[in-house]
N, C-alpha and C positions, 0 to 999 in steps of 0.2 A: 491451389493445392497446398502451398506452404502454410497459408492461413488456416486451412482446414485441419492440417496436421497439428499446428500449434494449438488450435481450439480443442482438438481431441485429447492432446496431452494434458492440457489444463483441466479439462473436465474429469479425466481419469484421476488426476491428483486431488482435485477438489472432492470427488466422490469418496476417495479413501480417507480424507481428513474428516468429512462430515459424517461418514459411516461410524467412525469411532465416537464422535460427539453424540450421535443419535442413539447409540446403544447405551448411553448413560455410563459408559465405562470410565473408570478412574485412570485408565491408561492414557498417558499423554500421546497425542497423535504425533507422528514423525514422518518426515519425507526423506527420500534418498537425496543426499547432498553430494555435489561434486564441485571441486574448486572451479570457479568461473571468473573470467576477467570482469571486474567491477565496471569498467568503462563500457564494455560491450553490452552488458545487461541494462545499464542506465540508458545507453544510446538507443537500444531497441525499444525500451519503454517510451522514450521521448519521441521517437519516430512514429510509433503508434498513436501517441497523444496528438502530435502535430497533424497527422492524417485526419483525425477525428475533429480537431479544433484548429483549423488552419489560421484563423484570425486571432487566436489567443497568443499573447506574448508570454513566454516562459523564460526566466533567467535560471541558468544552471551553473552550479559550482561543484566540481568534483576534484579529488586529489590528483596532482600531477604524477605522483608515483604510480607505477603499475601494481595493482593489487589483485590478488586472487582471493575470492571469498567463497567458502563452502556454502552452496545453496542449490535449490531447484530453480533454475533461471526463469522458467516459464511462469512459475507462481510469483516470484519476486517482481518480475516485469508487470504482472497483472496487479499486484498490490500497489506499485508505484503509479501505474496508469489509473487505478481506481481512486487513489488519494488526490491526484491531479484533477480528475474528472469531478470528484465530489466538490472540490474548491470552485471549479467553474460553475457547477450547477447550484451550489448552496451558499456561497460567500457573496451575498448581496453587496453591491458597491465596490467589489474588488477591482483594483487597478493594477496590482502587482501580484504575480504568482512566481514563487521561486522553489527550486529543488536544490538542496545542499546535501552533499555527501562528504563526510570527513572521517578521519580515524581518531578514536578516543580510546587510549589504552589498547586492549586487544579486541576492540569492536569497530565495525564499520557502521557509522550512524547516518541514517537517511532522514532528512527533514523536509517537509513540504510546508511552506509558509504562504500565507495570503494576507492581504490588508483589508479584507471584507468585514462583514458584520460580526464575526466571531460565532461561538456556539453558546446557546443558552445554558445556564447552570443545570437546569432540570435534565437536559439532554446529555450533558457532559458526563453525568454519573453512569449511565448505562450505554454510552456510545459504542463500546466494543462488545457488549454482552448479548445484545439481541439484534435482529434485523431492524434496520432503521425504518421507522414509519412516522409519518406526520399526520396525526388524526384530523387536525383542523385546517390543513393546507388545502388550497383549492386544487382541483384536478387539472393538470396541465399536460396534455398529450405530447407537447413539444419537449418535455423534460424526461421522457422515459429513459431510464438508464439501462445499458447493457452491462454495466459494471457489476462486480460482486459486492456484497454488503460489507460494512465495516466489521461485523462480527466474524465473517469468513476471513477477512484480512487479518484480524487478530489471531484466528486459528492457524492461519498459514505461518505467521511470525512465531507463534508459540511452538508450532511443529518444527520450526527451525531452531528452537532453543532461545528465541529472542523475546523481546517485550515491545509493545507498542503503546504509546501514550499520546494524549492530546491536551493542549492548554491554549487558553486565549492569551494573545500577546498584549502587553501593556500599550504598545504602539497602535493596537487595533488589529483585528483579524485573528487568525488561528495558526498554530504550529502543531502538526502531527508528526511524531518522531518514532522511528523504530530502529533497533540495533541488531546486527547479526555478528556472531563471533567470527574472527578472522582465521581461527584454527578449529579443527575438529576436536571435540573432547572425547575421552575414552568411553563415557557412558552413553554416547549417541549411536 
């Protein structure tokens, strides 16, 4: 019942965000944010990830300080889960997967690092703009994802007043980063 309610809440929020996008409206989508304990939101995302990928090792670093971050916790949990899942499914050769959360100025910064194959330059340009599709990839029924696309992740972060970026690491692999404000701003 708890998972069904969680899913219903996520779907309702996603529908409201994508409805604004599909109307072609210039209005920036927004979500109802409430201050949430950062540690609890990250812990919930990690728990869901570990249920789905019990054999995958994940290193996690979060601030020791108690932080409250204004957010829709269901959507942010799903973004974290999706970024971790994408690494497992697409970072060929990955041995290490890490989630780092830290404070930088007035932002809580979330980073998902892997040491896999990285992202091709052609895909990097539109990574968050459209639903991810691989035209020449073989069909593999074992890799069907129940996650949300990176474009929807970007919409969720944008609706929170944040930014999401991706870059290949010089050590190999990829880092996807998003930041959320620690304080509500008056125009939200």
